[in-house]
C-alpha positions as CSV (number, residue, x, y, z in Angstrom):
1,M,87.4,72.2,45.5
2,A,87.5,71.2,48.4
3,R,84.8,70.0,50.1
4,R,83.4,71.5,53.2
5,A,83.4,69.1,56.3
6,R,80.6,69.4,58.8
7,I,80.6,68.0,62.1
8,V,77.5,68.2,64.1
9,I,76.6,67.4,66.8
10,T,73.0,67.6,69.0
11,M,72.0,67.5,72.4
12,V,68.5,67.7,74.3
13,L,68.1,68.5,77.8
14,V,64.7,68.0,79.7
15,T,66.3,69.7,83.2
16,Y,67.8,73.0,84.2
17,V,69.5,74.3,87.0
18,C,68.6,78.1,87.5
19,H,71.8,78.6,89.5
20,P,73.3,76.4,92.3
21,Y,71.0,77.4,95.3
22,S,68.1,77.1,93.5
23,C,65.9,73.6,93.3
24,L,66.3,71.6,89.9
25,L,63.3,72.5,87.5
26,K,61.8,69.3,86.0
27,T,59.1,69.8,84.0
28,S,57.5,68.2,80.8
29,L,58.5,69.7,77.3
30,N,54.9,70.0,76.8
31,Q,54.7,72.4,79.1
32,Q,57.9,74.3,79.2
33,R,59.2,77.0,76.9
34,L,62.2,75.6,74.6
35,L,65.2,77.5,73.2
36,S,66.2,76.0,70.6
37,M,70.2,77.1,69.9
38,D,72.4,76.5,66.9
39,V,76.0,77.1,67.3
40,E,79.1,76.9,64.8
41,S,82.6,77.4,64.9
42,S,84.7,77.2,62.0
43,S,88.2,78.9,60.3
44,R,85.7,81.1,58.6
45,G,84.0,82.8,61.4
46,A,81.7,82.1,64.1
47,A,77.5,82.4,64.3
48,L,74.8,81.6,66.9
49,K,71.2,80.9,65.8
50,Y,68.6,80.4,68.2
51,S,64.5,80.7,68.9
52,C,61.5,79.3,71.0
53,L,59.8,76.5,69.6
54,R,57.0,76.4,71.8
55,K,53.7,78.4,71.4
56,E,53.5,79.5,74.7
57,C,56.0,81.7,74.5
58,H,55.7,84.8,76.0
59,Q,55.0,87.4,73.2
60,E,57.8,89.6,75.1
61,W,60.4,86.7,74.7
62,N,59.6,86.3,71.1
63,S,60.1,90.1,70.3
64,S,63.4,90.3,72.6
65,I,65.4,87.6,70.6
66,S,63.8,88.8,66.8
67,A,67.0,90.5,65.9
68,S,69.2,88.0,66.7
69,S,67.6,85.1,65.4
70,A,69.3,84.6,61.8
71,K,72.8,83.9,61.9
72,T,75.1,86.7,62.2
73,Y,78.7,85.8,61.2
74,L,81.3,88.3,62.2
75,P,83.9,90.2,59.8
76,L,85.9,87.5,59.0
77,D,89.5,89.8,58.9
78,V,89.2,90.9,62.9
79,H,88.0,89.6,66.3
80,D,89.3,86.2,66.1
81,G,89.3,84.6,69.4
82,V,86.5,83.0,71.7
83,V,83.4,84.7,70.9
84,M,81.3,84.6,74.3
85,T,77.3,85.5,74.0
86,V,75.3,85.6,77.1
87,I,71.7,85.0,77.1
88,H,68.9,86.0,79.5
89,D,67.6,82.4,81.1
90,I,64.1,84.6,81.0
91,T,63.2,86.8,78.2
92,G,66.0,84.8,76.0
93,A,67.8,88.6,75.1
94,I,71.2,88.7,74.5
95,L,72.9,90.8,77.3
96,L,76.3,90.2,76.2
97,R,78.5,89.3,73.1
98,K,81.7,89.9,73.5
99,T,84.9,88.5,71.4
100,F,88.7,87.6,73.1
101,N,91.5,87.6,71.3
102,T,92.9,84.2,73.1
103,W,94.7,83.4,69.2
104,N,97.5,85.3,71.0
105,A,99.2,84.0,74.2
106,Y,99.0,87.0,76.4
107,T,96.3,89.6,78.0
108,Y,93.1,88.0,76.6
109,A,92.8,84.5,78.5
110,H,92.9,86.9,81.9
111,D,90.2,89.2,80.7
112,L,88.1,86.3,79.5
113,A,88.4,84.5,83.2
114,W,87.8,88.2,84.5
115,W,84.3,88.5,82.2
116,V,83.0,85.1,82.6
117,Q,83.3,85.2,86.4
118,K,81.0,88.0,86.6
119,V,78.2,86.9,84.8
120,R,75.6,86.1,87.3
121,A,74.6,82.8,88.2
122,G,71.6,81.6,86.0
123,R,72.8,82.7,82.6
124,V,73.3,81.2,79.9
125,V,76.5,81.4,78.1
126,V,77.7,80.4,74.7
127,M,81.3,80.0,73.7
128,A,82.2,79.6,70.5
129,V,85.7,80.0,68.4
130,R,86.1,82.0,65.7
131,R,88.9,80.9,63.3
132,A,91.4,80.2,66.6
133,G,90.7,80.7,70.0
134,T,92.3,77.8,72.1
135,Y,95.8,78.6,71.8
136,G,95.9,81.3,74.0
137,L,93.6,80.1,76.9
138,G,96.1,79.0,79.3
139,A,95.5,81.7,81.8
140,A,91.7,81.5,81.8
141,L,91.8,77.5,82.3
142,P,91.2,77.4,86.1
143,T,88.5,79.6,85.5
144,L,86.8,77.8,83.0
145,I,87.0,74.2,84.7
146,G,85.7,75.8,87.8
147,L,82.9,76.5,85.7
148,G,82.7,73.3,84.3
149,S,84.8,72.8,81.0
150,L,86.0,69.3,80.6
151,L,87.9,69.7,77.2
152,A,89.5,73.1,77.0
153,P,92.1,72.2,79.0
154,H,92.7,69.5,76.1
155,A,92.2,71.6,73.3
156,P,95.0,71.4,70.7
157,A,96.0,74.8,69.8
158,Y,94.1,75.3,66.6
159,A,90.7,73.1,67.7
160,L,87.3,74.5,67.0
161,W,85.0,74.3,70.1
162,V,82.0,75.2,71.5
163,W,80.6,75.3,75.1
164,V,76.6,76.5,76.3
165,F,76.5,76.3,79.6
166,V,74.2,77.7,82.9
167,V,76.2,79.6,85.0
168,G,76.4,78.1,88.5
169,G,74.1,75.3,86.8
170,R,75.6,72.3,84.2
171,T,77.0,72.1,80.6
172,L,74.6,72.2,78.2
173,I,76.7,70.6,75.4
174,E,80.5,70.9,75.0
175,T,82.6,69.7,72.4
176,V,85.8,70.2,70.4
177,V,87.6,69.1,67.1
178,A,91.3,69.6,65.9
179,N,91.3,71.5,62.6
180,P,93.9,69.5,60.5
181,H,94.6,72.3,57.9
182,P,96.2,75.7,57.6
183,L,93.8,78.0,58.8
184,H,93.3,80.3,55.5
185,K,92.6,77.1,53.6
186,S,90.5,74.9,56.2
187,T,86.6,74.7,55.4
188,V,85.7,72.6,59.0
189,T,82.7,73.7,60.4
190,L,82.2,72.7,64.0
191,C,77.9,72.8,63.9
192,S,76.0,72.4,67.6
193,N,72.2,72.2,68.5
194,V,71.3,72.6,71.7
195,L,67.3,72.0,72.5
196,M,66.7,73.4,76.6
197,P,63.5,74.1,78.1
198,L,63.6,77.9,80.0
199,P,61.5,79.0,83.1
200,R,58.8,81.4,82.9
201,N,59.9,83.1,85.7
202,T,62.5,83.3,88.7
203,T,63.3,85.6,91.6
204,L,66.3,88.2,90.8
205,F,67.4,88.5,94.1
206,F,66.7,86.5,97.4
207,N,67.6,90.1,99.2
208,T,64.4,91.9,99.0
209,K,66.3,95.5,100.1
210,V,68.0,95.9,96.5
211,H,66.8,99.1,95.1
212,N,64.6,98.8,91.7
213,L,67.5,100.6,89.8
214,Q,69.9,98.2,91.0
215,L,67.5,95.6,89.8
216,R,66.3,97.3,86.1
217,L,70.7,97.3,86.0
218,C,71.3,93.6,86.7
219,D,68.5,92.5,84.6
220,S,69.4,93.4,81.4
221,N,73.2,93.7,81.6
222,A,76.0,90.6,82.2
223,A,79.1,90.6,84.1
224,M,78.0,92.9,86.9
225,G,79.7,90.7,89.7
226,P,78.8,90.8,93.0
227,L,76.3,94.2,92.4
228,C,74.0,91.4,90.7
229,D,74.6,88.2,92.9
230,P,71.4,86.8,93.4
231,I,72.3,85.7,96.9
232,W,74.6,87.8,98.3
233,P,74.2,91.5,96.2
234,K,76.2,94.6,96.8
235,V,73.3,96.2,98.4
236,M,73.6,99.9,97.2
237,S,71.4,103.1,98.3
238,P,71.4,106.1,96.2
239,V,72.6,108.9,97.5
240,L,70.0,111.3,96.3
241,S,71.0,114.6,97.7
242,V,74.7,114.9,95.7
243,A,73.8,118.0,95.5
244,D,73.4,119.2,98.7
245,E,77.5,117.3,99.3
246,N,78.6,120.8,96.9
247,S,79.0,122.6,100.4
248,R,81.2,119.9,102.0
249,R,82.8,119.7,98.7
250,H,84.3,122.6,98.5
251,T,85.1,123.2,102.0
252,E,86.2,120.1,103.5
253,S,88.3,117.7,100.1
254,E,91.5,118.0,100.9
255,V,92.0,115.8,97.3
256,G,89.1,115.2,94.6
257,V,89.6,112.0,92.8
258,V,88.6,112.0,89.2
259,V,87.9,109.0,87.8
260,C,87.9,109.0,83.7
261,A,85.6,106.7,81.9
262,G,84.0,105.9,78.6
263,T,81.5,103.1,77.5
264,R,82.8,100.1,79.0
265,L,80.0,99.5,82.2
266,Q,81.3,96.4,83.6
267,Y,84.8,97.7,84.1
268,L,83.3,101.0,85.3
269,T,81.3,98.9,88.3
270,H,84.4,97.0,89.5
271,T,86.3,99.7,89.4
272,L,84.2,102.0,91.4
273,S,82.8,99.3,93.7
274,H,86.4,98.8,94.9
275,L,87.2,102.8,94.7
276,L,84.4,103.2,97.6
277,K,85.8,101.0,99.4
278,V,89.1,103.0,100.1
279,R,90.2,104.4,103.1
280,K,89.7,108.4,102.6
281,V,87.1,108.3,99.8
282,S,83.5,109.4,99.9
283,P,81.5,109.5,97.5
284,F,81.6,113.4,97.7
285,K,85.6,113.6,96.5
286,V,84.6,111.6,93.5
287,L,83.9,113.1,90.1
288,V,83.4,110.4,86.7
289,V,84.1,112.2,83.6
290,L,82.3,110.3,81.0
291,G,83.1,110.1,77.2
292,T,81.0,109.6,74.7
293,D,81.5,107.1,71.9
294,H,82.3,108.5,68.4
295,N,78.8,108.7,67.2
296,G,78.5,111.1,70.3
297,T,76.5,108.5,72.4
298,L,76.6,107.5,75.8
299,D,74.8,104.2,77.6
300,S,71.8,105.4,79.7
301,N,73.0,102.2,82.0
302,I,76.0,104.1,83.0
303,Q,73.9,107.0,84.1
304,S,72.2,104.5,86.2
305,L,75.2,102.9,87.8
306,L,76.5,106.3,88.6
307,Q,72.7,107.2,90.3
308,L,73.0,104.3,92.4
309,F,76.5,105.1,93.4
310,G,75.5,108.5,94.3
311,L,78.3,109.7,92.3
312,Q,78.1,112.9,90.3
313,Y,79.4,112.9,86.8
314,K,80.2,115.3,83.5
315,I,79.6,114.3,80.0
316,I,82.6,115.3,77.7
317,N,81.1,115.1,73.8
318,S,83.3,113.5,71.3
319,L,84.5,115.9,69.7
320,P,83.5,115.2,65.3
321,D,86.0,114.5,62.7
322,V,88.8,113.5,64.8
323,L,91.9,112.3,63.0
324,S,92.1,109.2,65.2
325,T,90.9,107.7,68.4
326,N,94.4,108.5,69.9
327,H,93.4,112.3,69.1
328,R,90.1,111.7,70.7
329,L,91.5,110.6,73.9
330,F,94.1,113.1,73.8
331,Q,91.0,115.6,74.0
332,F,89.0,113.8,76.3
333,Y,91.6,113.7,79.2
334,R,92.3,117.3,78.9
335,A,88.5,117.8,79.4
336,A,88.9,115.3,82.3
337,W,91.3,117.2,84.1
338,K,89.6,120.7,83.4
339,A,86.2,119.2,85.0
340,G,88.4,117.7,87.7
341,V,90.0,121.2,88.5
342,E,86.6,123.1,88.1
343,T,84.7,120.5,90.5
344,F,87.0,120.4,93.5
345,P,88.4,124.4,93.1
346,N,89.5,124.4,96.6
347,A,91.0,121.1,96.9
348,K,95.2,120.5,98.1
349,Y,95.5,117.9,95.1
350,L,93.5,115.6,92.4
351,A,94.1,112.4,91.9
352,F,93.1,110.3,88.5
353,L,92.1,107.0,88.2
354,D,90.5,105.5,84.6
355,E,87.5,103.2,84.5
356,D,89.6,99.8,84.2
357,V,92.2,100.8,87.1
358,E,91.8,98.5,90.6
359,V,92.7,100.4,93.2
360,S,93.8,98.6,96.9
361,P,92.1,99.9,100.3
362,D,95.4,101.9,101.1
363,W,95.5,103.8,97.9
364,L,94.6,106.9,98.3
365,E,95.9,107.2,102.4
366,M,99.5,106.3,100.8
367,L,99.4,109.1,97.8
368,L,98.4,111.6,100.4
369,H,101.1,110.1,102.9
370,Y,103.9,111.5,100.0
371,A,101.2,114.6,98.6
372,P,103.2,116.8,100.7
373,A,106.6,116.1,99.5
374,L,105.4,118.0,96.0
375,E,105.4,121.0,98.0
376,L,108.6,120.8,99.5
377,D,110.5,119.1,96.4
378,A,110.5,121.0,93.0
379,S,111.6,117.6,91.8
380,L,108.9,115.8,92.1
381,W,105.5,116.0,90.5
382,C,103.5,113.5,91.6
383,V,102.9,110.0,93.6
384,S,101.8,107.0,91.7
385,G,99.7,104.1,92.4
386,I,101.6,101.8,90.3
387,S,104.8,100.2,91.0
388,A,107.7,100.0,88.6
389,A,107.5,97.4,85.9
390,H,110.4,95.0,87.0
391,V,109.7,91.3,87.5
392,N,112.5,90.1,89.8
393,M,111.9,92.8,92.4
394,Y,111.1,91.7,95.6
395,S,107.3,92.3,96.9
396,D,107.7,94.6,100.2
397,P,105.1,97.3,100.4
398,R,106.8,98.9,103.1
399,L,109.5,100.3,100.4
400,I,108.8,103.4,98.1
401,M,111.1,104.8,95.3
402,R,111.0,107.8,93.5
403,G,111.9,107.9,89.3
404,S,111.6,110.0,86.2
405,R,108.7,108.1,84.5
406,Q,105.3,108.1,83.5
407,P,102.4,108.6,85.8
408,G,100.9,105.1,85.0
409,W,97.1,104.4,86.5
410,G,96.1,105.9,90.2
411,F,98.5,109.2,90.2
412,L,98.1,112.2,92.6
413,V,99.4,116.1,91.8
414,L,99.0,119.0,92.9
415,I,95.9,120.8,91.6
416,D,98.4,124.3,91.0
417,E,100.0,121.5,88.7
418,A,96.8,120.4,87.4
419,R,95.8,123.8,86.2
420,A,99.7,124.2,84.7
421,A,98.9,121.2,83.0
422,I,95.9,122.2,81.4
423,A,97.3,125.6,80.2
424,I,99.8,124.0,77.8
425,W,97.4,121.4,76.5
426,P,96.5,121.8,73.2
427,D,92.9,122.0,72.8
428,K,92.4,121.4,69.0
429,S,91.7,117.9,68.1
430,S,94.2,117.8,65.1
431,I,97.1,117.8,67.8
432,S,97.7,115.0,69.6
433,L,99.9,112.9,71.6
434,L,99.9,109.7,73.1
435,Y,98.2,111.1,77.0
436,D,101.2,108.8,79.0
437,T,104.0,110.6,76.8
438,F,102.5,114.2,77.1
439,L,102.2,113.8,80.8
440,Y,105.5,112.5,80.5
441,K,107.7,114.6,78.5
442,I,105.9,118.2,78.4
443,V,103.8,118.1,81.9
444,G,106.9,116.4,84.3
445,R,109.7,117.9,82.5
446,G,112.5,115.9,84.2
447,R,111.1,115.8,87.4
448,E,110.3,112.2,88.9
449,C,107.5,110.7,90.9
450,I,107.1,108.6,93.7
451,Y,105.8,105.2,94.0
452,P,105.5,101.8,96.1
453,V,107.4,98.6,95.5
454,V,104.1,96.9,95.6
455,S,101.4,98.9,93.6
456,R,98.1,100.2,95.2
457,S,96.7,100.0,91.3
458,R,96.2,97.9,88.8
459,H,95.3,98.4,85.0
460,Y,93.4,95.3,84.7
461,G,91.9,96.6,81.6
462,V,92.1,95.3,78.1
463,G,92.4,99.2,76.4
464,V,93.4,100.9,72.6
465,N,96.8,101.0,73.3
466,T,97.0,97.5,75.1
467,L,100.4,95.7,74.1
468,P,99.5,92.0,75.1
469,Y,102.8,91.1,75.8
470,V,104.0,93.8,78.0
471,H,100.5,94.0,79.8
472,H,100.5,90.5,80.6
473,L,104.3,89.7,82.1
474,Y,105.0,93.8,83.5
475,F,101.2,94.5,84.6
476,L,98.8,91.9,84.7
477,E,100.9,90.0,86.8
478,R,102.2,92.1,88.8
479,P,100.5,92.1,92.6
480,L,98.6,94.5,94.0
481,H,98.6,95.6,97.8
482,D,95.9,93.6,99.8
483,G,95.6,97.0,101.7
484,S,96.7,95.6,105.2
485,L,98.4,98.4,107.5
486,V,102.0,98.8,106.9
487,K,104.5,101.3,108.0
488,L,105.5,103.3,105.6
489,P,109.0,105.7,105.4
490,P,108.2,109.3,106.2
491,M,107.2,111.7,103.4
492,S,110.8,113.4,104.2
493,S,112.8,110.3,103.4
494,L,111.3,110.8,99.6
495,T,112.8,114.3,98.9
496,R,115.6,114.7,96.5
497,E,118.2,115.8,99.7
498,I,117.4,113.1,101.9
499,Y,116.7,110.3,99.2
500,E,120.2,110.5,97.8
501,S,122.2,110.8,100.9
502,Q,120.7,107.2,101.6
503,I,121.6,106.3,98.2
504,W,125.3,107.7,98.5
505,S,125.4,105.8,101.7
506,R,124.0,102.6,100.8
507,L,126.0,102.8,97.3
508,S,129.3,103.4,99.3
509,R,129.4,99.8,101.2
510,A,127.4,97.8,98.1
511,S,130.1,94.8,96.7
512,P,130.6,95.4,93.2
513,I,129.5,92.1,90.8
514,T,131.2,91.6,87.8
515,R,129.6,88.2,86.7
516,N,127.4,87.9,83.2
517,P,124.0,89.3,83.8
518,C,122.8,87.1,81.7
519,A,123.9,83.6,83.1
520,S,122.2,81.9,85.6
521,G,123.5,82.8,89.1
522,F,124.3,86.5,88.3
523,I,122.0,87.6,91.7
524,K,122.8,85.8,94.6
525,P,122.6,86.5,98.4
526,P,125.8,88.0,99.7
527,E,127.9,86.0,102.2
528,I,127.7,86.3,105.6
529,N,129.4,89.4,106.9
530,E,129.2,90.9,103.5
531,P,127.4,94.0,102.7
532,M,123.7,93.5,101.6
533,D,123.5,95.5,98.7
534,L,125.6,94.1,95.3
535,V,126.0,97.1,92.4
536,F,126.6,96.9,89.0
537,Y,128.0,99.2,86.1
538,F,126.8,99.1,83.1
539,Y,127.6,101.4,79.6
540,L,124.8,104.5,79.8
541,D,125.8,107.4,77.6
542,N,121.8,108.6,76.9
543,P,119.5,108.6,79.8
544,E,116.7,108.7,76.9
545,N,117.7,105.6,74.7
546,S,120.0,102.9,75.2
547,L,120.3,99.2,73.7
548,E,122.7,98.2,76.5
549,W,120.0,98.7,78.6
550,T,117.6,97.0,77.3
551,L,119.9,94.0,76.7
552,L,120.8,94.1,80.7
553,A,117.2,94.6,81.8
554,E,115.9,91.9,79.3
555,C,118.5,89.6,81.2
556,V,117.5,91.0,84.8
557,G,113.8,91.0,84.9
558,A,113.7,95.1,85.0
559,W,111.7,97.2,82.3
560,P,113.7,97.0,79.1
561,Y,111.2,98.7,76.9
562,S,112.8,102.3,77.7
563,T,115.2,103.8,80.8
564,Q,111.8,105.3,82.1
565,G,111.9,104.8,86.0
566,M,115.7,105.5,86.6
567,H,117.1,107.4,89.3
568,S,119.8,109.6,88.2
569,G,120.8,106.9,85.8
570,S,120.4,104.2,88.3
571,V,117.7,101.4,88.9
572,E,117.2,99.8,92.0
573,L,116.0,96.1,92.4
574,P,115.3,95.2,96.0
575,Q,115.8,91.6,97.1
576,P,114.2,89.1,99.6
577,W,117.4,89.1,101.8
578,G,116.7,92.7,102.6
579,G,119.2,94.3,100.2
580,S,119.0,95.9,96.8
581,L,120.6,95.2,93.4
582,W,122.0,98.6,92.2
583,L,122.4,99.0,88.3
584,I,124.5,101.9,87.7
585,G,124.9,103.7,84.4
586,V,128.2,105.2,83.9
587,P,128.9,107.8,82.5
588,A,125.6,109.2,83.0
589,S,124.9,108.7,86.7
590,P,126.7,110.8,89.3
591,Y,127.0,107.2,91.2
592,K,129.5,106.1,88.7
593,F,132.5,107.5,91.4
594,F,131.4,105.0,93.5
595,K,132.9,102.3,90.7
596,P,136.2,101.2,91.7
597,F,138.8,101.6,89.1
598,H,139.8,98.1,88.2
599,I,136.0,97.2,88.3
600,P,135.1,96.7,84.6
601,V,131.5,98.4,82.8
602,W,129.6,96.0,81.3
603,Y,129.4,97.1,77.9
604,P,128.9,94.9,74.6
605,S,131.4,97.2,72.0
606,T,130.6,95.4,69.0
607,D,128.0,94.8,66.6
608,K,129.2,91.0,66.6
609,A,129.1,91.2,70.5
610,Y,125.2,93.2,70.3
611,D,124.4,90.4,68.3
612,E,125.8,87.5,70.5
613,Q,124.3,89.2,73.5
614,S,121.0,89.3,72.2
615,S,121.3,85.7,71.2
616,F,121.8,84.7,75.1
617,V,119.8,87.0,76.3
618,S,117.1,85.0,74.0
619,F,118.5,81.5,75.3
620,V,119.0,81.9,79.0
621,R,115.9,84.0,79.5
622,S,113.6,81.9,81.6
623,M,110.6,81.0,80.2
624,K,107.3,80.9,81.5
625,V,104.8,78.1,81.5
626,I,101.3,79.2,80.4
627,S,99.4,76.5,81.5
628,N,100.6,74.0,78.9
629,R,102.4,76.6,76.3
630,T,105.5,78.4,77.0
631,L,106.9,81.9,75.7
632,H,109.4,79.7,73.4
633,V,106.1,78.5,71.5
634,A,104.5,82.0,71.8
635,A,107.2,83.5,70.5
636,N,106.0,82.0,66.9
637,Q,102.7,83.8,67.2
638,L,99.8,82.9,64.8
639,F,99.8,86.4,63.6
640,L,96.2,85.1,61.9
641,Q,95.5,88.5,60.7
642,K,97.9,88.1,57.8
643,Y,95.3,85.9,56.3
C-alpha cells in the first residue's frame, strides 16, 4: 500500500495589515485574538479547518465559526479546481466559498479573476487546489500577481497550491508542490498552518454617508466590488417611493428593461451597477425578475440590494418537480417576459438582460436608435447588443449589421412581439426547449436581428450551459464598447431593401479571391486602386447545417458552430483597411450571381478532402497563448472527471 505523503508548512505572523490605507497593527500575542488555520490541498480533496485560540475571543466570533470549525471535504467527483474561501477579518465568519474549475484552460480563470478582484480590502482569502487547479490559471495570473502571489505563475500543471493572504495587505503563507503521481493514484497532501492575529474592531467605511442597508450587505457578503470599497464606496441612497413612480412608468416609458436574475448576488450587483449608469436608463424603467432556487428560497440579501438600488422586482417561485434545470429556466423566462409585459403595458419596447450581462453606457441608446426598424420591416424582430461571434473581424463601433441569429444577451423587441411570444410559449414544466433555441427557431421564425460589430453587452458570467472553450474565445474575449459617442448609421439603412441594395452595390465591385482559406496570407489588404472589398465563394446548399461552413469558419476566424449570423447565405467580416471580406455560400445565397464563371467554388468534395482539410485546419490555425500554456496543450485536456 502506498504511503500517504504529507508536506507540512507552518507560519506564525504577529503583524497584520487591515487594508492598504490603514496603519499596521502591532499587538502582542497576549492581547490579540489568534486565528489558527489548517489548510489542505491534495489530489483527494481540499479542506479548511480554523478556530480562535484565545480566551479573549468574543462569543459572537466563536459562534459564527462553529459550523466551519471541523474539516470539511468537498465531494471528490465534482468541483475540481481552486477553492476560494473568504473570511471576515473581524468576526471570522465565512463570507464566500466558491470553486473555480481551473483544471480547464478556458473561462474559469477569467471568472476567478473577476471574483477575487471584487473582494474588499482587509478580508482574509484562502485558496487551495482540490485535485488539480493550477493548470488553467493563465488568464488569472496577472490578477493573482497583483494581489501578491509569487508562486502561482511558476506552479506546474498538476501542482498542489495553498495561498492565504489579506486583500490589500500581505501574504500570510503561500506554498506549492509538484504532484509527480497520476491524479487517480496520488496520495500527496500539502498541509499548511497559519497563525494570525485578528483585530477586535475596524471601520467598515470611512465615508459616513453610507446607508445602514449598504453597511449590512457589505459586512455579510464578499466580492461586492465598488459597492463595498472601504475608502471610495459607491454610495447608494434607497429610493423608498418606487410605488409612486407607477404613474410615470405607465405613461412615460418608451421602453421597459427586464433583468432576469436568480440567486447570484455578486453578479447581479455588478450588472445593476453598470445598468444604472447607462444613458436613457432610469430606475423606474427597470424591473428585476427574481427566480427562487430549486428549494423555492431566495436570498434576502438580493431583496436588500434591490431596495438599496431603488428598483422594483417580482419573485417567480421555482416550479416543483421539474425534469431539469433547463426545464426550470424555460418556464422562468416565460414568467419573466410575462412580468415585463404586465409591468410596462404602455411601453413600445421591452429590453431583456440576464444577471451576468454587463452593458456599455450607450447600450440602450443603440437599441432604441434601431428599434423603429422593427415596425417598418417585417423581416426584423429584434435589436441585440451582442456582436457576432467572429474573432477575425475589425472592431469598429460605428458598424452595424443584420442577420438570422439568436438575440443573445441584452436585446430589445417590440412589446407586441413579447405578447405574441408568450402566447405560443408552452406553460407546462414538462415541455422544454433551450430558451435561446426557442427564441431563435420559434419566435424568430426565420426573421433577422440588428446587431453591432462591437458589442454593447457582454456575457461575463459562468452559467448552467457554459461551454468553457466557446465562452472564452468567442464571448469573454470580445471587446465591449466603452460607451463613447459614435455616429451610427441611420435606422433606415438596416431595413431590408436599403441594406441589400448596399450589399449588391459593394459585391458588384468586390474582388474575388481563390486562395486556400486555411493558408497564411488568405486575408490581406488589396493593392492600391483595387476594390476595398474581397469576396470568397464557398459551397453551401443547406443554410441550416454545413460542414463546409464549419471548416471555412474555423480557418478564417468566424463562428464555426452553426450557420447563425448569416444574411441570405452571406457573412461579412469587416477589415482594418476599411473594406470587408465577404463569404458567399453557393448555391444557397442570392448573391451567387456575382460569381464570375471562371471562379471556382471552394468545396472539399470527397471524404479524403474533408479529412485533409480538417487536418490542415488543426495544423495551421493560430494557437492562442494563455500565459505559458497554449491551445495545443489545452487540446489534450486533463478530463479529471473520468477519475
